[in-house]
Each structure stands twice: as structure tokens, then as C-alpha cells.
N, C-alpha and C positions, 0 to 999 in steps of 0.2 A: 511485852504486854502493851506498852504505849502504842507501838505501830500496829498491833493487832486491833486495838480499839479504834484507832484512826481509820484503818481500812474498813472495819465493820460499819463505822459511822458514815463513811463515804458511800457504802452500799445502801444504807438507810436513806441518805440524802438523794440518791438516784431514784429510789422508790417515790419519794415526795415530789421530786422534780418531774417524773413521768406523770404522776397523778395530777400535779398542777397543770401540766401541758394538756392532758386530756380534758380536765374540767374547764380549762380556758377556752376550749373549742365548743363548749355547750353555750347556745345562744343566750340563755337566761343569765349565765355567769358573765359572759362577755358584755352584755348590756349593763349589768350591775357594776362591773369594774370600770366601764367607760363613762359612767354617769358623772357629770361635773358637780351636780348637787344631789344629795341623797336625803330622803326622809328617814325617820327612825325605823320604819319597817324595813327599808333597804339595808340600813346599818345592822339591824338584828340578823337579817339573812346573811349579810356579809360576815358577821361575828360567828355564826354557826359554821359557815364555809371554812373560815380559817381556823376555827376551833377544832374542826374535824381533821384538818391537816396536822394540827398539834397532836391530836390523839393518835393519828397514824404514826407520827414521830415517836410517841411513847411505845406503841406496840412493836415498832421495828428496832427498839433499843436493845442493848446488850447487858445482861446481868453481870454486875461487878461487885463482889463483896457485899451482897445484900442490898444493892441499889441498882440503878440503871444508868448506863451511858447512852444518852438518847439525843434525838434531833427534834424534840418537841417544840423548842423555841422557834424553829423556822417558820411554821405556819402562824404562830401568835405574833411574832415580831413583824412579819410581812403584812399581816392584817392591820396592825397598829399603824405602820408607816403609810399604808394606802387609805385606811378608813378613819384615822384620827383617834382621839382618846377613848371615845365610847366603844369603838370596835376593838381597840387594843385591850381595854379592860375586860370586855365581855368574852372575847376569844381566849384571853388569859385565864379567866375564871372557869370557862368551859373545859379547857385542857387541863388546868390546874386541879380542879375538883375531881376530874376523872382520874388524874394521877394519884390523888390522895385516897380515892375510894377503891381502887382495884386491889385484887388479892396480892399482887407483888409489891405492895406498898413499901415494905422495908423501913429501915430507920430514917430514910431521907424523904419519906412521903410528904410530911407537912412542909418541910423546907422547900421541896420542889414545887408544891402547890403555891406557896407564897411567892417564890422566885419567878414562877411562870406568870403570875398575875402582875407582879412588879415590872417584869420585862415588857409585858404587853402595854401597860400604862406608859412606861418609858418610851416605847416606840410611837404610841399615840401622841405624846408630847413633842416628839421629834418630827411629826408628820409635815408641818408647814415648812420646816427647814429642808426636809427631804424633797418636797416638790419644787422648792426654789433652787436646789443644788444642780449644778451642771453635770456632775458625774454621779449618778444615782447608785450605781453598783458599788463604787468605791466608798460612798457614804454609808451604804448599808453594810458593807464588809467591816468597816471600822467600828461603827456603833453596835453591830451585831456581836463582834468580838468583846466589846466593853460590857455588853449585856450579859454575856457568858461569864465574864469576870465577876460581875455582881452576883450571879447565881452561885458561883463558887463561894463567895463571901457569905451569902445567906446560908448555904449548907453548913459552913463552919460555925456560923453564929447560932443557928437554930437546932441543927441535928445533934443528937446525943447517942452515945458518948462522944466527946470532943475528939478523942484520939482516933477513933474510927473515922470520923468526919474528915479530919486532916489527912489521914492515910488515903481515903477515897479521893479527895480533891487532888492529891499528889499524883494519883494514877490517871484520873479521867479529865483533869483540868485542861491541860494543854491540848489533847486530842479534840475535846468538845469545843474549846475556844476556836481552834483552827478550822475544824470541819464544819461547825455550825455557822461561823462567820462566812465561810465560802458558800455553804448551802443557802444562807439568806440572800447573798448577792446573786446566786444562780436563779433562785425563785423570783427575786425582784426582776431580773432580766426577762424571765418567761412572762410574768404578769405585765411588765412594761411593754412587751411586744404586742400584747392584746390591745393596749391603748394606741400604739403606733399603727396597728392594723386598722383600727377604727378610724384614726385620723386619715390614713391613706384612703380608706374606703370612702370617707366623707369628702375628701378632696377630689377623688375620682368622680363621685356623684355630682359634686358641684361643677366640676369641669364639664361633665356630660350635659348637665342642665343648661349651662351657659352656651355650649355649642348648639344645642337644640334651639335655645332662645335666639341665638344669632342667625341660624338658618331660617327660622320661622318669622323673624322680624319683618322682612319685606312683604310677607303675605298679610300679617296683621295690619300693616300700614294701608293695605288696600281694603280693609274692613273685615269684620267677623261674619262670614256668610258661608253658603254651601261651597262655592268655588274655592275660596281660600282655605276653608276647613279641610277640604280633601287634600290639599297640598301639605297642610300642617300635619294631618294624621299620617300621611306617607312618610314624612320626615321622622316623626316620633317612632313609628313602627320600624323603620330602617336602622335607627340609632339606639334602640333598646332591645331587651329580650322579651318584651311582652308579646303575647300571642294575638292580641287585638287591641286596637286603639279607636276610641270613639269620641266625637265632639258633638255637643248639643247646644241649642239655645234654650229658652224657657219652654218651648212647645214641641220642637221637632228634633230629630237626629240630623245634624248637618253633614257628618261624614263618619264612616266606619271602615277601618282597614284591618284585614287579617281574618282570623277564624270567625265564622258566623256572618260574613258580609253578604252571604246569599239571602239572609232573612233580616239582619239588622241593617236596613236600607236607609240611605239618605232620603230626607223629606217625610219619613214615617213619623207618626206621632210618638211622643215619649209614653211608654206604657208601664214601665216598672215604678213601683211605689218608692223604691230606694232612691232612684234618681230624683223623683219629685220631692222627697224628704230633704235631699241635699240642696235643691233649688229653694225650698221654702225656709230651711233652717240656716243655710249658709255655712254648714259644717260638713266636713268630709265624712264619708261612710265606707266601711269595708264589708264586702260580701265574701263569706268563706266557703260557700257552696252554691250549687245551682238553684236550690230552693230560695236562697236569699236574693240571687240575681233575678229570679222570676221570669226567665225567658219562656215563652209559650211554645217554642219549637222543641219537640220531644228529644230530638237527637242533637241539640245544641251542645257543643263540646266545651263551652265556657263554664268554668267551675268556680272561679274566684275573681274578685275585682276590687279596685279602689276607685271611688268616685269623688272628685274634687270640684268645688264650686269655682266658677270664673266670674270675676267681679269687674264692674265699671264704676270706680269709686266705691260707694257703699251698696250699690245695686247689684244683685245677682243677675247675670245675663246668660248664663249657661253652665255647662259642666265639661270636665275632662274625665274620661273613663278609660282605665287601663286594665286589661283582662289577662288572666292566665287559664290554662286548661287543667290544672290540678287543684283540688280542694285545699283550703288553708295554706295557700302558697304565697300570699301577700306578706312579704317580709318587712321588717322595720326599714331596711334600705329602700325597698319599693315605695314605702309610705313617704320617706324623706324626699325621694326623687319626684314623686307625684305632687307633693305639697310645694316643692321648689318650682316645678314647672307651672303649677297653678298660680303661684304668686307672680312669676315672671310674665306669664301670659296675661294675667289681669292688669299688670303694669302696662303691657303693650296695648291692650284694648283701651285703657284709660288714656294713654298717649295719643292713640288714634282719635279718640273723642276730642281731645284738646286741639289736635290739628284741624279737625273738622270745624270746631268752633272758631278757630283762628281764621280758616278760609271763609267761613260764613261772615265773620266780623269784617274781614277785608272787603268782601263783596258788598256788604251793607254800606261800608264807608264809601266805596266806589259808586254805588247806586245813589247814595245821598249826594255825593259830589256832582254826579251827572244831573240829578234833579235840580240842584242849585244852579248849575251852569246853563242848562238848556233854555229855560224861559227867558232869563235875563239877556243872554247873548242873542237868542233868536230874534226877539223883538227889535233890538238895536240894529241887527244885521239887515232885517227886512226893511226897516226905515231907511237905512243907508242905500240899499239897492234900489228902492222905489225912487229916491231922490235922483238917482243916476240914469234911470231908464230912458228919459227923454233927452237928457243932455249928453250922456256918454253911454250909449247902449252896449258897446263892446266891453267897456269896463264893468258894466252891470252884469253882463253875461259871464265875464271872468269871475266876478265875485260870487255869482250863483254856483259856479263850478266849485269854487273853494268852500262855499257853505255846504254844498252837498258832500264834498270829501270830508269836511270837518265832522259833520254829523254821522256820516257812515262809520268813521273811525270811533267816534264817541259812543255810538250805539252798539257796535259789534266787537270792539277790542276790549273784552272783559276778562281775558285770560290773565293769569297771575303776572306774567312778565311780557314785555314787548321789546323790540330792538330800539336802541337809542335813535337810529335814523327814522324809524316809524314815528316815534314820539315827536321828533323835531319837525317832520312833515305836518303832523297834526298842529303843532305850535305855529308853523309858518302859515297854514291856512287861516288860523285864528287871527294872526297878525295882519294878513292881507286885508281882512275885513275891517279891523280896527284902524289900520292906516288909511283906509278909504274914508273912514269917519272923521279922523282927526288931522289928516293931511300932514303938513310940515311940522306940526307940533310933536310928532312922534317919530323918533329916529331909532331904528333897530340895527344892532350889530351882532353877528354870530362869530364866536371864537371857538371852533370845534377842532379837537385834535384829529389829524388826518388818520384815516383807517381805524378809528376807534369804533369797534363793533362790540358792544356789550348789551346786556338786557337789563331793563329797569321796569319798575311797576308802571302801568299806564296812567295817564292823566296826572303825571308828576310835575311837569314843568309848566304847563299851560295855566294852572290856577295861580302859580307864583307870578307869572308874567302878567296875568289879568290884575292881580293885586297891585303890582307896580304901576300899571296904567291907571287904574281907578283911584287909588289912594296916594299915589306918588306924583306921577307926571301930570295928570289932567287937572290937578289942583294948582298948577303953576301956569300963569298966563302964557309964558313963552314955551311951554311944553318941556320936553327933555329927551334923554337918551336911555335906552335899555341895552345892556350887553349880556348876551347869553353865552356862557362858556362851558366846555366839557373837556376833561382830559384825565389821563391816568395819573394816579398818585400812589406809588408802591403797588400794593395788591388791591387798591381801591379805585373807584371811579368818583371824581369830584365834579359836581355840576353846580354852577353859580349863576344866579340871576341878579344883576347889579343895575341900579338906576340912580339918577341924580335928582330925584324928586324931593318932596318935602320931608321925607324921613319919618321915623316913628319914635315916640317917646319910650324911654327904657321901661317904664311901668307897663305900657301897652304891649311891648315885646314879651314881657313876662306873662302878662294875661293871655296873650295869644297861645303861647306854648303850654300854659297850664290849663287851657280850656275855659278860662274865666272871661268869656266874651259873649256878645249877642250874635247877630247875623253878620256883623262887620268882620272881615278877615276870616270868615269861616272856611274859605278855600285853603288858606295856609294851615289852619288847625287840622283840617281833614287830611291834607298831605302829610303833616307831621305825625298824626296818629296812624295812618296807613303804613308809613315807613317803619314805625315801631312795632306794629302788628306783624309785619313780614320779617324784619331783621332783628327785632329785640329792642329793649329800652335804651341800649347804648347808642342807638342811631336816632336820626330825626333831623329837623331843620336847625341850622345855626344862623341866627339873624343878628347882623350888626347894622346899627343905624345911628346917624347923627341928625338931630332935628334941623331941618333946613338944608342939609347937605346930601341926603340920599340914603339908600338902603341896599345892603348886600345880603342875599339869602343863599346859603351854601348847603349842599347836600353831599354827604360822603357815604358811599354805598360799597358793600363788598362786591367785587367784580364777578359778574356772571357772564362767562364767555359764551358767545353764540356758536352753536354747532351748525356749520353750513353744509 
């Protein structure tokens, strides 16, 4: 008899397992099970789902001496483990009340109703430990068996007459403890596989979104426009299953790839109200049919879409639109992918804006530096050349050539980086004119590493040299010496301008680097700020000075190799 009951219960468990597997493939059930946080509506639906599994276990039970050997506990216990105390109690009540109320109630009806509810509450109380356990199926097998032991105790305690209750437990106890313990662990494995499928699905979507973001990054760096949007739309279309991909700014379609590109054309005005709603609200929208898409082309095959806003900071700058050719076919997975891409693309657009601001700031600093250098230097140079025209016309001619070279470089070399040799030529032209002014009072030495070809920001060295002459050397009656050095240091380039002039007080050095100065030493401040704009706040000028002994200004830059 025991083996017959055990075999019959295993058949019953098979029915529940198959039903659990089928229901787990229903999208609503999958979403409910995979939710990390559920409200009471979700929990109530959850309770009904697992309560129904408990009822199935009752109907698939085997009549034994006026009672039922059944697998009702499987649905209730699994519901409690996954859903917590509320779900465990509610699913237990649903299955328990049903057991008490049906025609085959028998003398154990009340005991079974009570035990089913108690087991559901027990499972709910074990929920946290269940989720933290490393071996969930073994956990559920062990505590499921204990729950069945509790059921047998309740039957003996509540059911009457006692002799019949004891006789029943002696027959069904061991088969139900073994079979239902195994059944609970099998159902746990099935439900748990749903969670793992969702995790794998999420990981796959995240990986795909990151791949798309990586492929599109070079184009976003070039700006968000018609040309780059076409490349981006091509990448998304090739790497996803969407039938069409579209990108817009606030006014026009920038690119459309796939179905409908014969009439959804780039540079056309945005015509659909749904897209305009996304732009104005900043919230994504889903179109489930062609009426909601509102395409005016009668034979357009696009039937559903998700439209996601693209942001630059808090400002909406456009949309990403992903289309399918079947109605109501935008799945939760599609929504997550679209939102992920929208977020990543918005970040890339924002980073591009920051880069543009950085470039503009760098150019502004360079323009300010040029404006500061030109009038001051030009007037002094002209006066020097005028004084030499009669006495040393050849030298005056030579200085005019240097002056022309200097200003040509100064006016036109505004690109982000120049070669070190170009920068040094610029400095030498400047020094030729200054040496003509000050004669023997100014001694210049260059200490440049042989074959050092790297790129540096323009107008980097000359302002430092000028500062050494104006505020260091020329304040000494006997003049002084300036040494300009450049060499490799690990993966960096070190440039040093050293003089033996009057030096700078410590407080003034701090004021220069913090920007707490007037026009004096503004050249040093501009160079310091430009370096930080280009390379970051970890870089800049390092100024060492002893009052009366001289100053050493050092620049350490990441090496930018020149491609010849």
C-alpha cells in the first residue's frame, strides 16, 4: 500500500511540475516571479497562482480510508518560499479552505485546512533564509519534508477519531513526506529557472546595449547630426531584431534605417504627435498599432514602436525610435533595451558637449593669451628694430624676419597640439628679439634631449620664458641666465624653464597657481589653466623659487608621440 501511494503521489507531482513549467512560460507569470519588489496586488495574484497549484494537488490526490493522500502542500509551500509570509498565508488559506469545503472532505478536512495554512505561513517565514541559501533545492527538500511531518502531527491532533487518524498517518505519512519533499524541490527548480532565464536575458540585453554603445561612441564624439545619426542607426539596425530604427532631433528626422525608409526620410519634419509628446514630456512612449504611430503613408508596414527621449543633461535634444512590423510586439525586453540605449546615448551626447566646452575653453584661454602677448611684445620689438635700422640694418632685417615668423606662428598655430620643435622655434624667434633689446644682460641656453619629437599645447613655453625675463632677469642690474630643458621621463615629457633672477615669494607662487592675481604673471596662470583643461587637474605648472636666487618652472605632460 505504501509503495502504491508513493507511486501515485509521484504521478500527481508530475502533473504539478508540468503545470508549473507551462505557467512559467506565460509572460505575466514570468514577470511576476522575476520582480525583486512586489506590491500587494502582485502578492495577491501570486497567492492565487500558487493557491491554484495547491488545489490541483488536492484534486490529483488518492482516496485513502476516508481521506486524501495528496500533493497540495507543493504549490502552497513554494509560494511561501518565493513570496514571503503574505503569499504563504493567502495561498495556504485558498488551498486549505478549498480542501475543507469540497464534497470529499472526510474526517481530516479541518485538519488538512489548518495544516495547509500553517505550512504556507511556515514557508513564508523561511523565505529570507531560502533566498540567502546557496543550495535552494536542498533547503526546500529538507524543510518541505519537515512541513509534512507537521501536517501529520496536526492530523493526529485535530482529526477524530484519534485511532483512525493514527492509522491514516501510518499509511500516508512516509509516502507524503518523501514525495512532497521531492515535489517541492522539483517545483523550486522549475520556478528558479525562470529567475535565471530572466537574469541571463537581462545580462544579454545589457551586453548588447554596451556593444552598441561601444560601436556608436566614435560617431557621437563627432556630434549628434544627420551624418553621424545615419551611422548610428545602421549599427543599431544590424545588431538588433528591430525592423526599423530612427533618430531625430527636436525638429527633424536625422536618420531612418529599415522598413519605411522610402518615406521616413532624413531631414523631413517630425510629423507624429507621439514623438512630439516624448520630446515635450521627456518620457518614453509605446505605440502598439499603426494608428498610434500615425504614419500618413497608407501602405506603411510599421505597426508598433517604442520612442525614447535623448537628453543633453536635463535638456531633451531628440529621440530614438525602434519599430516592429507586428502590432503589440514591443516586449518588456525591447523596452529595457531601448531605455538602456537611450540612457547610454544621452550620456555620450552629454560627454560630447563637455568636450566641446573644454575645447572652447582651451581656445578662449589661448586667444586671451595671444591678446595679452601681442601688443606688449609688438611695441617693444618695433622700438628695438627702429633703433637698429640706421646703425645695424642687417641685424634689423634679421629681427624683422624673426618678428614675422613669431607672429605667423602666434596667429595661425591654434590647433590643439604642436610639435616640440615648432614650439621651440617660436620661442627662439621671441628670444632673438629680446636679446637684441637687452644684449649681454640676457644669456639663453637650451638643453633639449636629442630626437625628442613629442606634441605639446601651443604657446606653452614662451609665456614662461617671458615671465622669467620680465620679472626675474631684468630686475637685476647684471642680468642673468635662462636655461630651457626638455627630456623624456618614463612615459612623460618634462619641460623646465630655469632662471637665476630675483625669484618669487612663496605666497605669490600660491596666488599665481590659484588665480589670485591681477595682470602680473597672467601668462603663467593662463599656461597653468590651459594644461589642466587639456590634461586634467592632476597636471599644471610646478613652480620652485627662492627669493634672490631664481625660479624653476616645470611642466610634466603625458607623452603625445608625433606620427610622421
